[in-house]
C-alpha positions as CSV (number, residue, x, y, z in Angstrom):
1,M,64.1,121.7,167.5
2,K,63.0,124.4,169.4
3,I,65.4,123.7,172.4
4,K,68.1,124.1,170.3
5,A,67.0,127.2,168.9
6,I,67.1,128.4,172.5
7,Y,70.5,127.1,173.3
8,I,71.9,129.0,169.5
9,L,70.0,132.1,170.6
10,G,71.8,132.2,174.3
11,A,75.4,130.9,173.2
12,A,75.0,133.5,170.3
13,L,74.5,136.6,173.4
14,L,77.6,135.1,175.3
15,W,79.8,135.0,172.9
16,S,78.9,138.5,171.7
17,Q,80.0,139.5,175.4
18,F,83.5,137.8,174.5
19,G,83.6,139.1,171.7
20,F,83.6,142.7,173.0
21,A,85.6,142.5,175.6
22,Q,88.5,141.2,173.3
23,S,91.7,143.6,173.0
24,E,92.1,145.1,169.2
25,D,95.0,143.0,168.9
26,E,93.2,139.6,168.7
27,P,90.8,138.4,166.6
28,K,87.5,139.7,167.1
29,L,84.4,137.7,167.4
30,E,81.0,139.2,165.2
31,I,77.8,137.8,165.6
32,N,75.0,139.0,163.5
33,G,71.4,137.6,162.2
34,F,68.0,138.0,161.9
35,V,64.3,137.0,162.8
36,R,61.8,136.9,160.7
37,N,57.8,135.8,160.1
38,Y,57.2,135.2,156.5
39,T,53.1,134.7,156.0
40,G,51.7,133.9,152.6
41,V,47.8,133.2,151.5
42,L,47.0,131.5,148.4
43,L,44.7,133.4,146.6
44,A,41.9,131.2,145.4
45,P,39.2,130.0,147.5
46,P,39.5,128.4,150.2
47,N,42.4,130.7,150.6
48,E,44.6,128.3,152.4
49,Y,47.9,129.5,154.1
50,S,50.9,128.4,151.6
51,I,53.5,129.4,153.8
52,I,53.8,130.3,157.8
53,Q,57.5,130.2,158.6
54,N,59.2,131.7,161.6
55,T,63.3,132.3,161.0
56,L,65.9,133.0,163.0
57,N,68.8,133.4,161.2
58,L,72.9,133.4,163.0
59,E,76.2,134.3,161.4
60,F,79.2,134.5,163.7
61,R,82.9,135.5,161.9
62,L,85.9,135.9,163.8
63,Q,88.7,136.9,161.3
64,S,92.3,138.6,161.4
65,D,94.5,139.0,158.9
66,K,95.7,135.9,158.4
67,F,92.7,133.7,159.0
68,A,88.8,133.5,159.2
69,L,85.8,131.2,160.8
70,Y,82.6,131.5,159.6
71,A,79.3,129.6,160.7
72,N,75.7,130.1,159.5
73,P,73.1,128.2,161.5
74,Y,69.6,128.1,160.6
75,Y,66.4,127.7,162.1
76,F,62.9,127.3,160.6
77,Q,59.9,126.9,162.9
78,Y,56.6,126.1,161.3
79,P,52.9,125.8,163.0
80,N,52.0,122.6,160.3
81,K,55.2,120.9,160.1
82,D,58.0,119.3,161.5
83,D,60.6,122.7,161.8
84,E,63.8,122.9,160.6
85,F,67.6,123.4,161.7
86,K,70.5,123.6,159.7
87,L,73.9,124.7,159.2
88,R,73.7,126.5,155.8
89,E,77.7,126.9,156.0
90,A,80.6,126.5,158.5
91,Y,84.0,127.1,157.4
92,V,87.6,128.0,158.0
93,D,89.8,130.6,155.3
94,I,93.5,130.7,155.4
95,Y,95.0,134.0,153.4
96,L,98.1,133.6,152.1
97,D,99.9,136.0,149.4
98,K,98.7,134.7,146.5
99,F,96.7,131.6,147.7
100,D,93.6,131.7,149.5
101,F,91.9,128.2,151.3
102,R,88.5,127.7,152.1
103,V,87.5,124.2,153.6
104,G,84.3,123.3,154.9
105,K,80.5,123.5,154.1
106,Q,79.9,126.6,151.8
107,Q,77.9,128.2,149.4
108,I,79.5,128.6,145.6
109,V,78.4,131.1,143.6
110,W,79.4,131.4,139.9
111,G,78.5,133.2,137.1
112,Q,76.5,136.2,135.8
113,A,72.8,135.4,135.3
114,D,69.5,136.6,138.0
115,G,67.2,134.1,138.9
116,V,68.6,131.3,136.2
117,F,71.5,128.7,137.0
118,I,73.8,128.1,133.8
119,T,77.2,127.9,135.1
120,D,76.3,128.3,138.9
121,I,76.1,124.8,139.6
122,V,78.4,124.1,142.3
123,S,76.2,124.9,144.8
124,P,72.9,122.2,144.9
125,L,69.6,123.8,145.2
126,D,67.0,124.2,147.9
127,L,63.8,124.1,145.9
128,T,61.1,123.4,148.4
129,D,59.3,126.7,148.1
130,F,59.8,126.0,144.3
131,L,61.9,129.5,143.2
132,L,60.8,131.9,145.8
133,R,63.5,131.9,148.5
134,D,65.7,134.3,148.4
135,F,68.7,132.8,146.3
136,N,71.4,133.2,149.2
137,E,68.6,130.7,151.1
138,I,67.8,129.0,148.1
139,R,71.4,127.5,147.7
140,I,72.5,124.2,149.7
141,G,75.9,125.0,151.5
142,V,78.2,121.7,150.0
143,N,81.3,120.0,151.6
144,A,84.2,121.6,149.9
145,A,88.1,122.8,149.7
146,K,88.1,125.6,147.5
147,I,91.5,127.0,146.3
148,N,91.8,130.6,144.6
149,Y,95.2,131.5,143.3
150,Y,96.3,135.4,142.3
151,P,99.2,135.7,140.1
152,N,99.0,139.1,139.9
153,Y,95.7,141.6,139.4
154,D,94.3,140.8,137.0
155,H,94.3,137.1,136.8
156,S,93.0,134.5,139.3
157,F,92.4,131.4,139.2
158,E,89.6,129.1,141.6
159,L,90.1,125.2,142.4
160,V,86.9,123.5,144.0
161,L,86.9,120.1,145.5
162,I,83.9,118.4,146.7
163,P,84.3,115.2,147.7
164,S,80.7,114.2,148.6
165,F,77.7,114.7,146.5
166,T,74.5,116.7,147.4
167,P,71.6,116.1,145.4
168,S,69.3,119.6,144.7
169,I,66.0,119.4,147.4
170,F,63.0,119.3,144.8
171,P,59.4,121.0,145.4
172,S,56.9,119.7,148.2
173,D,53.7,120.4,149.4
174,I,51.6,122.9,146.9
175,W,55.0,123.1,144.7
176,E,55.0,119.6,143.8
177,P,54.3,118.6,140.1
178,T,51.9,116.6,139.3
179,I,52.6,113.5,137.0
180,D,50.2,111.2,135.5
181,F,50.9,108.0,135.4
182,P,49.0,105.1,132.8
183,A,48.7,102.6,136.1
184,P,50.4,103.6,139.4
185,P,54.1,103.2,139.1
186,T,56.9,100.7,141.8
187,F,59.5,102.6,142.7
188,D,63.3,101.2,143.3
189,T,65.9,103.2,145.0
190,S,68.0,100.4,145.3
191,N,70.6,102.5,142.6
192,I,70.3,105.7,143.9
193,E,72.9,106.4,146.3
194,V,76.0,107.7,145.3
195,P,79.6,106.0,146.8
196,F,81.4,108.4,149.4
197,S,84.6,107.6,147.7
198,L,87.4,109.5,145.5
199,E,86.3,108.7,142.6
200,S,83.0,109.8,142.9
201,S,84.1,113.5,144.1
202,E,83.0,116.6,142.0
203,V,86.2,119.2,140.5
204,F,85.0,122.6,139.3
205,L,88.0,125.0,137.9
206,K,87.6,128.6,137.4
207,Y,90.0,131.0,135.6
208,S,88.8,135.0,135.6
209,L,90.4,138.2,133.6
210,S,89.5,141.1,135.1
211,K,90.2,144.3,133.0
212,S,88.7,147.5,132.6
213,W,86.6,146.8,129.6
214,A,85.6,143.6,130.9
215,D,85.3,141.0,133.4
216,I,85.6,137.6,131.9
217,Q,85.9,133.9,133.5
218,L,86.1,130.5,131.8
219,M,84.9,127.5,133.8
220,G,84.8,123.4,133.1
221,A,83.4,121.1,135.6
222,Y,83.2,117.4,136.4
223,T,80.3,117.0,138.4
224,W,77.1,114.9,138.9
225,D,73.2,115.7,137.9
226,D,71.8,116.7,140.9
227,A,68.3,115.6,139.0
228,P,68.1,112.0,139.4
229,T,67.1,110.5,136.1
230,M,64.5,108.0,136.1
231,H,65.3,104.7,134.7
232,V,61.6,103.6,133.0
233,T,60.8,99.8,132.3
234,Q,58.0,98.2,131.9
235,I,56.7,94.9,134.0
236,A,54.1,92.5,133.9
237,P,51.1,94.2,135.6
238,P,48.2,92.5,137.5
239,D,45.4,93.8,134.9
240,P,46.8,93.0,131.5
241,N,45.0,96.3,130.3
242,A,46.7,98.2,132.8
243,P,50.4,98.3,132.3
244,S,52.7,98.8,135.0
245,L,55.6,101.1,135.1
246,L,59.4,100.1,137.4
247,I,60.9,103.5,137.7
248,K,64.9,103.1,138.8
249,P,65.7,106.8,140.1
250,E,69.1,107.2,139.6
251,Y,72.3,110.0,139.3
252,H,74.7,110.4,136.7
253,R,77.8,112.2,135.6
254,L,77.7,115.3,133.8
255,A,80.8,117.7,132.1
256,L,80.6,120.5,131.4
257,A,82.6,124.1,130.3
258,G,81.5,127.2,129.9
259,M,81.9,130.9,130.0
260,S,80.7,134.1,131.3
261,F,81.4,138.1,130.5
262,N,80.2,141.6,131.7
263,T,81.0,145.3,130.3
264,D,80.0,148.5,130.8
265,I,78.7,149.9,127.5
266,Q,77.5,153.9,127.3
267,G,76.3,153.4,130.5
268,F,74.8,150.2,130.2
269,V,75.8,146.9,131.7
270,L,76.1,143.9,128.8
271,R,76.2,140.3,130.8
272,G,75.7,137.1,129.9
273,E,76.8,133.2,130.6
274,G,76.7,130.3,128.9
275,A,77.9,126.3,129.2
276,Y,78.1,123.3,126.7
277,Y,76.8,120.4,129.4
278,F,78.2,116.5,127.8
279,D,76.0,113.4,128.0
280,K,72.2,114.7,129.6
281,Y,70.2,111.8,129.5
282,Y,66.7,112.8,128.5
283,Q,63.5,110.8,128.5
284,T,62.4,109.2,125.3
285,L,59.3,107.6,123.7
286,D,61.7,105.5,121.6
287,P,60.6,101.8,122.5
288,T,64.3,100.8,121.7
289,A,65.6,103.0,124.4
290,K,67.4,101.3,126.8
291,D,65.4,102.3,130.3
292,A,63.4,104.8,128.0
293,L,66.6,107.3,127.8
294,V,69.0,108.5,125.3
295,Q,71.8,110.7,126.3
296,K,72.4,114.1,124.4
297,N,75.1,117.0,124.4
298,F,72.6,120.7,125.0
299,I,74.3,124.2,125.3
300,N,72.8,126.9,128.1
301,Y,72.9,130.4,127.5
302,V,72.0,133.8,128.7
303,V,72.5,136.9,128.0
304,G,71.1,140.6,129.6
305,L,71.7,143.8,129.8
306,D,70.7,145.8,132.7
307,K,70.5,150.4,133.0
308,S,70.2,152.2,136.5
309,I,68.4,155.6,135.6
310,G,68.5,157.5,139.3
311,D,66.5,155.9,141.6
312,W,64.9,153.3,138.7
313,K,66.8,149.9,138.1
314,L,66.0,147.9,134.6
315,S,67.6,144.1,133.8
316,A,66.4,141.8,131.1
317,Q,67.3,138.9,130.2
318,F,67.3,136.0,127.4
319,I,67.7,132.3,128.2
320,Q,67.6,129.5,125.8
321,R,68.7,126.0,126.2
322,V,69.2,123.8,122.7
323,I,69.6,120.1,122.8
324,I,72.5,119.1,120.3
325,D,71.5,116.4,117.4
326,Y,67.8,116.2,118.9
327,D,65.3,113.3,118.3
328,E,61.7,113.9,117.9
329,S,61.2,111.1,120.2
330,I,62.8,113.3,122.9
331,K,60.0,114.4,125.7
332,D,61.6,117.5,126.4
333,E,61.5,120.2,123.6
334,E,64.5,120.9,121.3
335,V,64.9,124.7,122.0
336,D,63.3,126.3,124.8
337,N,63.0,130.0,125.8
338,L,63.1,132.3,128.6
339,A,62.9,135.8,129.2
340,T,63.3,137.6,132.9
341,L,62.5,141.6,133.7
342,L,63.2,142.9,136.6
343,I,62.2,146.9,137.3
344,S,63.4,148.4,140.7
345,K,62.9,151.7,142.1
346,S,63.8,153.5,145.5
347,M,61.6,156.3,146.7
348,F,61.1,158.4,149.6
349,R,65.1,159.2,150.6
350,E,65.4,155.1,150.1
351,T,62.4,154.1,152.8
352,V,59.9,152.7,150.0
353,R,61.4,150.7,147.3
354,L,58.9,148.4,144.6
355,E,60.1,145.9,142.4
356,W,59.0,143.5,139.9
357,F,60.4,140.3,138.6
358,S,59.0,138.1,136.0
359,Y,59.9,135.1,134.4
360,Y,58.4,134.3,130.5
361,G,58.3,131.2,129.1
362,F,58.2,131.6,125.4
363,N,57.4,127.7,124.6
364,N,54.6,127.3,127.2
365,N,53.5,131.3,127.0
366,D,53.2,130.7,130.9
367,A,54.6,133.1,133.9
368,L,55.8,134.1,137.2
369,M,55.3,137.6,138.4
370,R,56.9,138.7,141.4
371,I,55.3,141.8,142.5
372,R,56.7,142.9,146.2
373,G,57.4,146.8,148.1
374,F,59.6,147.3,150.7
375,Y,59.9,149.4,153.8
376,Y,62.1,150.1,155.6
377,P,60.7,152.3,159.0
378,M,64.3,151.7,160.6
379,D,68.0,150.5,159.8
380,A,67.2,147.4,161.8
381,V,63.5,146.6,160.1
382,S,61.9,145.6,157.0
383,L,58.4,145.3,156.1
384,E,58.0,143.1,152.8
385,L,54.3,142.9,151.0
386,G,54.7,140.9,147.5
387,A,52.3,139.0,144.8
388,N,53.7,136.1,143.0
389,I,51.1,135.2,140.3
390,F,51.6,132.3,137.9
391,T,50.3,132.5,134.6
392,G,49.6,129.6,132.3
393,S,48.2,125.8,132.1
394,K,51.4,124.2,131.6
395,G,54.8,124.3,131.4
396,M,57.3,125.4,134.2
397,F,55.3,127.8,135.7
398,G,52.1,127.2,134.5
399,Q,52.0,124.3,135.9
400,Y,51.3,126.0,139.2
401,D,48.3,128.3,138.0
402,D,46.3,127.5,141.3
403,N,49.0,128.7,143.7
404,D,49.2,132.6,143.4
405,M,49.4,134.2,146.4
406,M,50.2,137.4,148.5
407,Y,52.5,137.6,151.4
408,V,53.9,139.7,154.3
409,R,57.4,139.1,155.6
410,I,58.5,141.5,158.3
411,K,62.2,140.8,159.8
412,Y,64.4,142.5,162.0
413,N,68.2,142.7,161.8
414,F,71.2,142.2,165.0
């Protein structure tokens, strides 16, 4: 992996020289990127390292009036686990009068929410480090064909076709949730693969209306649930007093219809999005339910309000998920309420920025507070010092109460 990273950096330097030598009439190659060190330490004794990561991120752009090529390889180096070398995006753009085409591996961002994913589900998520990665690094690129149609200035349509399913990557290491079983379960992964076929393709469609008074998007999708459903059956155990379980993870189809909007009201930006999901599988305690599962529809929505006052930026969101036709045997709660708050201030001629971003879960009284400061001593260099604080004893954030940490990130852009 280290040798590959050296090859990529060397190729970048060579191509940058080639790009600068081209005439003004030819497509121009641009190469950008950054190197970064990210070191975090847990606050609880014995103060183990939560992460030590060195990053090389490269972006290649070759663009003309009618087409563009883009590639974003990256390399994560760790001292205590395998290095990671991947291609986040690699696609070609073609521009016509009323159409744009993008084909290849790409990140696709929908919706208006910050830090939550309601209609922004085209690209799956890499949650290896829970929600602590930058969001442009959390999204996984998907192999897709994207078509944008612009019939006029106010209206546009976007069609996304994904021929092969890519699931989300779930938390690992210190972020892996603890699940208590009465006895060690048996796992059968024979049904976890999604066939690579036309029938298994995913389809997303979005209509956008842009007016002076508001931006509105309507969308629909026939996709796959990025999280596998656990089909659970009881099996005859060696010890009759310790019943054992057979768990078969399997991905299932998921359909949804949704909308998003944003508008300016007296200097405040009001935004929101919501979606109605069909036939989501939920775990149940009902002994008559096949594989301990039931299918229910649910609604998920967010409403946010933003305000900028000088160097201050304020943003608040309320997020709610409601299971329709709820059954008391379902393990998930009928209504789940979540809120976020962002407070940010720039100072000293924008060489320093302080930021507070927090999640708060009403159901379990748990929270994640991300407190960080940025210092920009020169154009290409940034220093970030931060803390991630978890509170509560259960819930999405409370389960990580022992993972409070401080970290520093040093980044050089080129």
